[in-house]
C-alpha positions in Angstrom: -25.1 27.9 2.5 -24.0 26.8 -1.2 -26.3 26.4 -4.1 -24.2 24.0 -6.0 -23.3 20.9 -5.3 -19.9 19.8 -5.0 -17.9 17.9 -8.0 -14.9 15.6 -7.2 -12.9 15.4 -10.2 -11.6 11.2 -9.6 -9.8 10.8 -12.8 -6.3 10.0 -12.6 -4.3 12.5 -15.4 -1.6 10.2 -17.3 0.6 12.1 -19.5 1.2 9.7 -22.8 3.8 11.3 -24.8 6.3 8.4 -24.7 9.9 9.0 -23.2 12.9 9.9 -25.4 15.1 6.9 -26.7 18.3 7.6 -24.7 16.3 7.4 -21.6 16.4 3.9 -20.2 13.1 2.6 -19.6 12.1 1.2 -15.7 8.8 0.3 -13.8 8.2 2.3 -11.0 8.2 0.8 -7.4 4.5 0.9 -6.4 5.7 0.7 -2.7 4.1 3.7 -0.4 6.3 5.7 2.3 6.2 2.8 5.2 8.1 0.0 2.9 10.5 2.7 1.6 11.3 3.8 5.0 12.0 0.5 5.8 14.5 -0.2 3.2 16.0 3.1 2.8 19.1 2.2 4.5 19.4 -0.9 2.5 18.6 0.7 -0.9 21.2 3.4 0.4 23.8 0.7 0.8 23.7 -1.1 -2.5 22.7 2.1 -4.6 25.2 4.4 -3.3 27.1 4.6 -6.3 24.1 5.2 -8.5 22.3 8.1 -6.1 26.0 9.6 -6.4 25.8 9.8 -9.6 22.3 11.4 -10.1 23.3 14.0 -7.0 26.5 14.9 -9.1 24.5 15.4 -12.0 21.8 17.7 -10.6 24.3 19.6 -8.8 26.2 20.3 -12.2 22.9 21.1 -13.8 22.3 24.3 -11.3 18.9 23.1 -10.8 17.9 22.5 -14.5 18.4 18.7 -14.2 15.0 17.7 -14.7 15.5 15.9 -18.4 19.2 16.1 -18.4 19.4 13.7 -15.5 16.6 11.3 -16.0 19.0 9.0 -17.1 21.0 8.5 -14.1 17.2 8.8 -12.0 16.5 6.1 -13.8 19.2 4.1 -12.6 18.4 4.9 -9.2 14.9 4.1 -9.7 16.1 0.6 -10.9 18.4 -0.3 -8.4 16.1 0.6 -5.2 13.6 -1.9 -7.3 16.0 -4.3 -7.3 16.6 -3.9 -3.5 12.7 -4.0 -3.0 12.5 -7.3 -4.7 15.5 -8.9 -3.2 14.0 -8.0 0.5 10.5 -9.6 -0.5 12.1 -12.6 -2.0 14.5 -13.5 1.0 13.1 -11.6 4.4 9.3 -11.0 3.3 7.9 -11.9 6.9 10.5 -9.4 8.7 9.8 -6.7 5.9 6.5 -6.8 6.4 6.4 -7.0 10.3 8.8 -3.8 10.3 7.0 -1.5 7.9 3.5 -2.2 9.3 5.0 -1.6 12.8 6.1 2.1 11.3 2.6 2.4 9.3 0.9 1.7 12.8 3.1 4.0 15.0 3.9 7.0 12.5 6.6 6.4 11.0 8.4 6.2 14.1 11.4 4.7 14.1 12.2 4.0 17.9 8.7 2.4 18.4 9.9 -0.5 15.8 13.3 -1.9 17.2 12.0 -5.2 17.6 11.0 -5.6 14.3 13.9 -3.9 12.7 16.4 -5.9 14.5 15.0 -9.1 12.9 15.0 -7.4 9.4 18.7 -6.1 9.5 19.6 -9.6 10.5 18.1 -11.4 8.0 19.1 -9.0 5.4 22.3 -9.0 6.7 22.7 -12.6 6.5 20.7 -13.4 3.1 22.0 -10.0 1.1 24.7 -9.2 2.8 23.5 -5.4 3.1 23.7 -3.6 6.3 22.1 -0.7 8.0 24.8 2.2 8.8 23.9 5.7 9.8 25.3 8.7 8.0 27.2 10.7 10.2 26.6 9.0 13.3 29.0 9.6 16.1 31.7 7.7 16.5 32.9 5.0 19.5 28.9 5.3 20.6 26.4 2.3 20.2 24.3 3.0 16.3 20.7 4.4 17.9 19.5 1.3 16.3 21.5 -1.5 18.1 21.4 -0.1 21.7 19.5 -2.4 23.8 16.9 0.1 25.5 15.4 2.5 23.6 14.5 5.9 25.8 11.2 7.1 23.7 9.8 3.9 23.3 6.6 3.1 24.5 8.0 -0.3 26.1 11.0 0.8 26.7 12.6 -2.3 28.4 14.9 -5.0 26.5 13.2 -5.8 22.9 15.2 -8.6 21.7 
């Protein structure tokens, strides 16, 4: 057995160096993985132009874009925060139900289709954002709109 007592570092390290003035200031989103996963397609729908600018900057920098692309990255963060804020303002109950379902089901989307359908409808009605899955096969019903889920614990009609 070891002769010394374990020591744990519980301190949060914060870099106090201010960002350069040419980089826009932005608050971090402050959400965990489940709410971000729940809102991801809606963030993608509203923030596509900012995401494309950021990815283009990163591609043009050939892997050296950490500093050069901070401005574009901050715009993406600001846009994503606005989507989360709007969802919380207009569809809080449905959003909470969906991300809590994801949290309780190991982030398996197929277990949370009922809550997802309610969230999708609320966000489309009140914010005009829609969930589209990139590169989904044409002429097929998207997986999130199917009336029966193959792998769900309760695969019967859910809505």
